[in-house]
KEVOKOL-600961 format. One record per residue (C-alpha): z, y, x; residue in one letter. Coordinates in steps of 0.2 Angstrom, whole numbers, padded with zeros to 4 digits, always signed. Each point is the difference from the previous one (the first is absolute). Layout:
N
ZYXA;...
//
This chain:
660
-0253-0029-0211X;+0008+0018+0003X;+0000+0006+0018X;+0010+0015+0006X;-0004+0011+0015X;+0015+0002+0009X;+0000+0011+0018X;-0016-0010+0004X;+0006-0016-0004X;-0003-0012-0015X;+0015-0005-0015X;-0007-0015-0010X;+0011-0001-0017X;-0002-0021-0001X;+0015-0011-0001X;+0001-0014+0014X;-0017-0006+0007X;-0005-0013-0003X;-0002-0009+0017X;+0015+0008+0010X;+0011+0004-0012X;+0003+0016+0006X;-0003+0019-0009X;-0020+0005+0003X;+0004+0012+0011X;+0009+0018+0002X;-0007+0003+0017X;-0016-0006+0003X;-0003-0010+0018X;-0011-0015+0008X;+0013-0013+0000X;+0001+0005-0019X;-0019-0002-0003X;-0003-0014+0009X;+0013-0010-0010X;-0008+0007-0019X;-0019-0008+0009X;+0008-0014+0005X;+0006-0001-0019X;-0018+0004-0007X;-0010-0012+0012X;+0013-0013-0002X;-0002-0002-0018X;-0020+0004+0004X;-0002-0016+0010X;+0011-0008-0013X;-0011+0007-0015X;-0016-0006+0010X;+0006-0016+0005X;+0005-0005-0018X;+0020-0006+0005X;+0015+0006-0002X;+0008+0013+0011X;+0012-0006+0012X;+0013+0013-0006X;+0005+0002-0019X;-0006+0017-0006X;+0012+0012-0009X;-0006+0008-0016X;+0004+0020+0001X;-0003+0014-0014X;-0002+0018+0008X;+0009+0010-0011X;-0008+0018+0005X;+0015+0009-0008X;+0015-0009+0011X;+0009+0007+0015X;-0007-0007+0014X;+0015-0010+0009X;+0002+0004+0019X;+0012-0014+0002X;-0009-0019+0006X;+0002-0015-0012X;+0015-0011+0005X;-0010-0016+0007X;+0006-0018-0006X;+0000-0016+0006X;-0020-0007+0000X;-0002-0014-0011X;-0014-0012+0005X;-0017+0001-0012X;+0002-0017-0013X;-0011-0013+0004X;-0016+0001-0011X;+0002-0009-0016X;-0014-0009-0006X;-0006+0002-0020X;+0006-0020-0005X;+0015+0006+0009X;+0001+0015-0007X;-0010+0003-0018X;+0010+0016-0005X;-0004+0008+0014X;-0013+0015-0005X;-0008-0001+0018X;+0001-0017+0007X;-0010+0006+0016X;+0015+0010+0002X;+0018-0001+0007X;+0012+0000-0012X;+0011+0017+0006X;+0018-0003-0002X;+0009+0011-0013X;+0006+0009+0014X;-0009+0005+0015X;+0000+0001+0019X;+0008+0021-0004X;+0009-0005-0014X;-0010+0007-0015X;+0000-0011-0015X;-0018-0002-0006X;-0013-0012-0007X;-0018+0002+0011X;-0016-0001-0008X;-0018+0003+0007X;-0001+0017-0009X;+0015+0005+0010X;-0005-0003+0016X;-0018+0007+0000X;+0007+0014-0006X;+0011+0002+0016X;-0013-0006+0011X;-0009+0015-0009X;+0014+0014+0004X;+0003-0007+0015X;-0019+0003+0004X;+0002+0020-0006X;+0015+0003+0010X;-0009-0007+0016X;-0015+0013-0006X;+0010+0011-0002X;+0008-0001+0018X;-0017+0000+0007X;-0001+0020-0004X;+0018+0007+0007X;+0001+0007+0017X;+0007-0011+0012X;+0020+0008+0008X;-0001+0000+0019X;+0007-0017+0008X;+0013+0007+0009X;+0009+0008-0017X;+0004-0017-0005X;+0016-0009+0004X;+0002-0017+0004X;-0009-0012+0012X;-0020+0001+0000X;-0008-0006-0016X;-0009-0016+0003X;-0021-0001-0003X;+0001-0018-0008X;-0006-0004-0017X;+0013-0014-0002X;+0015+0002-0010X;+0015+0006+0005X;+0014-0012+0007X;+0009-0002-0014X;-0013-0002-0012X;-0008-0011+0014X;+0017-0012+0001X;-0003+0000-0018X;-0016-0008+0001X;+0004-0011+0014X;+0016-0008-0011X;+0013+0010+0008X;+0007+0014-0008X;+0012+0015+0013X;+0017+0003-0002X;+0003+0012-0012X;+0002+0019+0009X;-0004-0009+0016X;-0014+0008+0012X;-0010-0011+0007X;-0006+0011+0016X;-0017+0002-0006X;-0003+0007-0015X;-0009+0015+0000X;-0004+0002-0016X;+0018+0013-0005X;+0001+0017-0002X;+0012+0015-0002X;-0004-0002-0019X;+0010-0016+0000X;+0013+0008+0011X;-0003-0011+0013X;-0004+0000+0018X;-0006-0016+0010X;+0000+0006+0018X;+0011+0016+0000X;+0016-0002+0007X;-0002-0019+0005X;+0000-0003+0018X;-0016-0011+0007X;+0010-0018+0005X;-0001+0001+0018X;-0009-0014+0010X;+0005-0012+0011X;-0005+0009+0015X;+0011+0014-0007X;+0011-0009-0002X;+0001-0008+0018X;-0001+0017+0005X;+0015+0008-0005X;+0009-0015+0004X;-0002+0000+0018X;+0004+0021-0001X;+0017-0005-0008X;+0004-0017+0013X;-0006+0014+0013X;+0016+0014-0008X;+0013-0014-0003X;-0001-0002+0019X;-0001+0016+0006X;+0016+0005-0013X;+0010-0019+0007X;-0004+0010+0017X;+0005+0016-0004X;+0018-0007-0007X;+0003-0007+0016X;+0000+0014+0009X;+0016+0005+0007X;-0005+0017+0006X;-0009+0012-0005X;-0012+0003+0018X;-0003-0019-0003X;-0006+0005-0019X;-0013+0015+0006X;-0006-0011+0013X;-0004-0013-0014X;-0007+0012-0011X;-0011+0005+0012X;-0006-0013+0006X;-0004-0004-0016X;-0005+0013-0008X;-0007+0009+0014X;+0007+0018+0007X;-0005+0009-0016X;+0004-0012-0013X;-0015-0001-0008X;+0002-0020-0001X;+0016+0000-0010X;+0002-0004-0018X;+0010+0009-0011X;+0010-0014-0004X;+0004-0003+0021X;+0005+0018+0001X;+0013+0003-0013X;+0009-0018+0008X;-0002+0008+0018X;+0007+0017-0006X;+0014-0009-0008X;+0006-0012+0013X;+0001+0015+0010X;+0009+0012-0010X;+0013-0017-0001X;-0001-0002+0023X;+0004+0021-0001X;+0014-0001-0009X;+0015+0002+0011X;-0011+0006+0016X;+0005+0016+0009X;-0010+0017-0006X;-0008+0002+0018X;-0005-0017-0004X;-0007+0002-0016X;-0009+0017+0006X;-0009-0013+0012X;-0007-0011-0011X;-0003+0013-0012X;-0012+0008+0013X;-0011-0016+0004X;-0018+0000-0001X;+0001-0016-0011X;+0014+0005-0012X;-0012+0015-0003X;-0014-0013-0003X;+0010-0009-0015X;+0005+0015-0008X;-0017+0008+0001X;-0008-0018-0009X;+0016+0000-0011X;-0004+0019-0008X;-0018-0005-0002X;+0005-0016-0012X;+0012+0010-0007X;-0013-0001-0017X;-0003-0017+0001X;+0020-0005+0000X;+0007-0011-0010X;+0020+0008-0007X;+0009-0014+0014X;-0010+0006+0015X;+0001+0018-0009X;+0021-0002+0000X;+0001-0010+0016X;-0012+0012+0012X;+0009+0016-0006X;+0016-0007+0002X;-0004-0005+0018X;-0006+0018+0006X;+0015+0008-0007X;+0009-0014+0008X;-0007+0004+0017X;+0004+0017-0004X;-0019+0008+0000X;-0008+0007-0017X;-0019+0000-0005X;-0011+0014+0004X;-0005+0012-0017X;-0014-0009-0006X;+0011-0019+0004X;+0015+0007-0012X;-0014+0004-0014X;-0009-0016+0000X;+0019-0009+0000X;+0005+0011-0014X;-0019-0003-0012X;+0002-0018+0004X;+0018+0000-0005X;-0005+0008-0016X;-0015-0016-0003X;+0009-0014+0004X;+0017+0005-0011X;-0002-0008-0011X;-0002-0017+0011X;+0014+0003+0010X;+0016-0012-0001X;+0018+0007+0002X;+0001-0004+0018X;-0017+0012+0004X;+0007+0014-0009X;+0016+0004+0007X;-0007-0006+0017X;-0014+0014-0002X;+0013+0013-0005X;+0013-0004+0012X;-0016+0003+0015X;-0002+0017-0008X;+0019+0004+0001X;+0002-0006+0019X;-0017+0012+0004X;+0010+0012-0011X;-0018+0004-0007X;+0001+0003-0020X;-0014-0005-0010X;-0006+0010-0014X;+0009-0003-0016X;-0015-0006-0009X;-0001-0014+0011X;+0020-0003+0000X;-0003+0000-0019X;-0013-0012-0001X;+0012-0013+0013X;+0015+0004-0008X;-0004-0005-0019X;-0007-0015+0008X;+0018-0004+0006X;+0004+0005-0014X;-0010-0015-0008X;+0007-0013+0012X;+0017+0005-0001X;+0001-0002-0019X;-0009-0016+0002X;+0013-0007+0013X;-0013-0003+0015X;+0007+0012+0012X;+0010-0010+0013X;+0018+0009+0003X;-0005+0008+0018X;-0017+0005-0004X;+0013+0009-0017X;+0012+0007+0015X;-0016+0006+0012X;-0007+0007-0016X;+0014+0011-0006X;+0005+0008+0016X;-0018+0003+0006X;-0001+0010-0017X;+0016+0008+0003X;-0007+0004+0020X;-0017+0009-0009X;+0009+0009-0012X;-0010-0012-0014X;+0011+0006-0015X;-0006-0010-0016X;+0012-0007-0011X;-0008-0011-0008X;-0004-0012+0016X;+0018+0006+0005X;+0006-0006-0018X;-0011-0018+0003X;+0008-0002+0020X;+0017+0001-0006X;-0002-0011-0016X;-0006-0011+0012X;+0014+0002+0014X;+0012-0007-0013X;-0007-0016-0004X;-0005-0003+0018X;+0017+0005+0008X;+0009-0018+0003X;-0016-0002+0011X;+0000+0016+0008X;+0005+0004+0019X;+0012+0012+0004X;-0011+0010+0009X;-0011+0001-0017X;+0016+0006-0011X;+0004+0013+0009X;-0017+0008+0006X;-0004-0002-0021X;+0016+0009-0002X;-0002+0015+0013X;-0021+0000-0006X;+0007+0002-0020X;+0015+0011+0006X;-0013+0011+0010X;-0014+0001-0014X;+0014+0007-0012X;-0001-0015-0011X;+0012-0008-0009X;+0003-0016-0005X;+0018-0006-0009X;-0004-0019+0003X;-0010-0001+0016X;+0018+0011+0008X;+0010-0013-0008X;-0010-0015+0004X;+0001+0009+0020X;+0017+0001+0002X;+0003-0017-0009X;-0013-0007+0012X;+0011+0007+0016X;+0018-0004-0006X;-0007-0017+0000X;-0005-0002+0018X;+0007+0015+0009X;+0001-0009+0015X;-0020-0005-0001X;-0004+0022+0001X;+0000+0009+0016X;+0007+0018+0002X;-0017+0009-0004X;+0000-0012-0016X;+0018+0006-0006X;-0004+0019+0007X;-0013+0001-0013X;+0005-0008-0012X;+0017+0012-0001X;-0014+0014+0002X;-0010-0007-0015X;+0016+0002-0011X;+0006+0016+0007X;-0017+0006-0004X;-0002-0009-0018X;+0019+0006-0006X;+0004-0017-0002X;+0019-0005+0004X;-0001-0014+0009X;+0017-0006-0006X;+0008-0015+0010X;-0016-0002+0010X;+0004+0016+0009X;+0016-0009+0007X;-0008-0010+0007X;-0016+0009+0007X;+0012+0011+0010X;+0011-0014+0008X;-0016-0008+0006X;-0006+0016+0006X;+0018+0007+0006X;+0000-0020+0012X;-0015+0005+0008X;+0005+0017+0003X;-0008+0001+0016X;-0017-0005-0005X;-0003+0015-0013X;-0010+0014+0005X;+0001+0018-0007X;-0011-0001-0014X;+0012-0015-0005X;+0017+0008-0001X;-0007+0014-0009X;-0007-0011-0012X;+0017-0008+0000X;+0014+0017-0003X;-0017+0006-0011X;+0004-0015-0012X;+0019+0001+0002X;+0000+0018-0003X;-0011-0002-0017X;+0010-0015-0008X;+0016+0009+0008X;+0006-0017+0005X;+0012+0000+0017X;-0004-0014+0008X;+0019-0003+0011X;+0006+0006+0013X;-0005-0015+0008X;-0016+0001-0003X;-0003+0019+0003X;+0007-0002+0016X;-0014-0015+0006X;-0012+0014-0008X;+0005+0016+0008X;+0007-0010+0016X;-0019-0005+0003X;-0009+0018-0007X;+0012+0012+0012X;-0009-0005+0015X;-0017+0002-0010X;+0002+0018-0007X;-0009+0011+0014X;-0015-0011-0002X;-0003+0000-0018X;-0010+0009-0010X;+0006+0014-0010X;-0005-0008-0016X;+0012-0014+0006X;+0015+0012+0006X;+0000+0008-0021X;-0002-0016-0007X;+0017-0006+0007X;+0010+0014+0002X;-0005+0002-0020X;+0007-0016-0002X;+0015+0001+0007X;+0004+0018-0009X;-0001-0012-0014X;+0009-0015+0005X;+0016+0016+0004X;-0005-0004+0019X;-0007+0017+0002X;+0015+0001+0013X;-0006-0015+0010X;-0001+0003+0019X;-0018-0006-0001X;-0004+0012-0016X;+0007+0016+0012X;-0011-0008+0014X;-0016+0003-0013X;+0007+0015-0006X;+0000+0006+0018X;-0018-0007+0006X;-0009+0009-0017X;+0001+0019+0003X;-0012-0003+0014X;-0012-0008-0011X;+0001+0014-0009X;-0005+0010+0011X;-0017-0010+0002X;-0005+0000-0016X;+0004-0017-0004X;+0010+0000-0016X;-0009+0003-0015X;+0009+0009-0015X;+0004-0020-0009X;+0010-0004+0019X;+0008+0015-0001X;+0007-0002-0017X;+0006-0020+0005X;+0008+0012+0015X;+0010+0011-0011X;+0003-0015-0012X;+0009-0007+0015X;+0011+0013+0007X;+0005+0005-0018X;+0006-0019-0002X;+0009+0002+0018X;+0010+0016-0007X;+0004-0010-0016X;+0008-0015+0011X;+0011+0014+0007X;+0004+0008-0015X;+0005-0017-0009X;+0013-0006+0015X;+0011+0017-0007X;+0013+0011+0012X;+0004-0016+0009X;-0019-0003+0007X;-0002-0011+0016X;-0002+0012+0016X;-0013-0009+0006X;-0010+0003-0017X;+0003+0019+0000X;-0006-0002+0018X;-0017-0008-0005X;-0001+0012-0012X;+0003+0015+0010X;-0013-0007+0011X;-0015-0001-0009X;-0009+0018+0001X;-0016+0003-0004X;-0008+0016+0002X;-0004+0015-0012X;-0018+0001-0005X;+0003-0020+0000X;+0014+0000-0013X;-0010+0013-0010X;-0013-0009+0000X;+0009-0016-0004X;+0006+0009-0015X;-0014+0007-0010X;-0008-0016+0003X;+0014-0009-0007X;+0001+0010-0015X;-0018+0004-0004X;+0002-0021-0002X;+0013+0001-0013X;-0010+0013-0011X;-0014-0012-0001X;+0007-0020+0001X;+0016-0009+0003X;+0006-0002+0017X;+0003-0017+0002X;-0021-0002-0003X;-0004+0013+0012X;+0009-0006+0012X;-0010-0016-0002X;-0016+0008-0001X;+0002+0012+0015X;+0003-0015+0011X;-0017-0009-0007X;-0007+0020+0002X;+0003+0002+0018X;-0003-0018+0008X;+0011-0015-0009X;+0009-0014+0008X;-0011-0012+0000X;-0016+0013+0005X;-0002+0001+0018X;-0013+0012+0006X;-0014-0006+0012X;-0004+0014+0011X;-0013+0013+0001X;-0017-0008-0004X;-0013+0003+0013X;-0018+0002-0004X;-0009-0017-0002X;-0008-0007+0017X;-0018-0005-0004X;-0008-0013+0009X;-0017-0008+0005X;-0002-0012-0013X;+0005+0013-0017X;+0018-0005+0000X;+0012+0011+0005X;+0020-0003+0007X;+0013+0001-0015X;+0014+0012+0011X;+0013-0004-0013X;+0008-0017-0009X;+0003-0003-0017X;+0009+0014-0010X;+0013-0010-0008X;+0018+0003+0005X;+0015-0013+0003X;-0011-0015-0009X;-0014-0009+0010X;-0014-0009-0011X;
//
């Protein structure tokens, strides 16, 4: 028998062990020596007693030139030994005192047994046992799996055969300590021990207590009552608060906080009980499940607080760890929370979450509401992943019949803002609006109209439905809404008619002084391209713009719009010929810009002509200066840190006209 010394281990070039059927052995361990010793002892006992061994012996031949295989032998279903035949009943048996072996033994090897074969096998096993005695034992802690047994009895798989009960193929009995790393098995690694009855009872008691507390939290109708319950049950420091109950509590608190005035929300955030709850949750972030991660962060965002730096890092790290286990709702809620907080995760975190979302979208595993929240959050976070946007657009087309008007509006606005064009989505969105125009609110119609303008997708017949709906509700429109309407009319060169134009401008004229410069320029630009550059509203706007220029509020893009509208008014007057309406002539004469402003307008307009077409530049100018669908959230103030490690959020969602 050839033994090869490899790194302190002994590699025995042999076929299967006659007793256990496994290779003997590349990695020498106490369990292996015990197994082989048990085999030798069994055969020695059988030979001295003059009785047949309990288990039939497999004859094997040592091939010194063969390469030792490290794969385990494939066990077959065990067969019980056949009864001893008597000489009269089996005269042809060469050894009437030995059992007649079947044609195929318990390991599937066809053979014919003989006394000399069994004797040589026993001798070979003795040689293996004596060789093992000379090998230095490895440290016990290096062994994977359970502690080796010290019993000399056969392994359970063989004991089952002795007792007449075969172990199922591939089944681990839980007490077999004979497998090794050579066999590629780990009998104990990774398997959790079965809990005892006492442990199960303790777990059930904890779960029952948590459920009772959650029921009590859910029944609260005031955040003050909720904090009192938490203090009574978990203590002032929240030390007795479990993660499950903590997430439920913060979610309920966020639900109760919706609609509260800012002063009362600030009072809630200042409560010591809220700080204790926040500390307990932030310390448990590394153990949170995906749904707990999403719900807790969304609740913090809804209450207007942002976790401190270390807490936010813990959230981001946990997001990357749990990404593969997140469903569509978890992903959308997390990104939506980041968007509300105006906290932009790193590109790596966004890509990890984004490509998980791609998989869910392609598998159709994201609900319509989650789809809308996801794309809207990507827009607010300025995350332009074209693979994700393509998957989202395809999913939106498939889900269009199930999308609510707000979801359609938000998706259209977000795709336009992210500069992602999908013909199929734009067409489906406008068809959905035309089929249910009465179900869309003013805000949602304006978002759809602005998105179509930004994408250069002519709404055709749907445009008339949109403008008519907005004109009928002109008194409810904001400055940004008027800007979106006239930007679209000027871009697509559509005149709404005298009646609807009068409704729109009649409502807009009284609000011009409170409008932003970008809104004034968009309306003036649209009127100029429609041939209404000398309308009294246009004249009023022209009189307001010089003050904005002096305050340095007009960028080159807006100056180009103003000059385009000014030229449109001149062209309108010229087209009337010699018999010009005196009112138009008086209007044209009243529009006068200061010389520095006029020179700046000309330079901006000429520079734009040399680089691109005038129409595209006009829309891009509106976007760069703040589109009609954009509204400023005001100057950001320094975030105020508070005791619990969270800081108050001073800015709301950065979305524009759309609400998520």
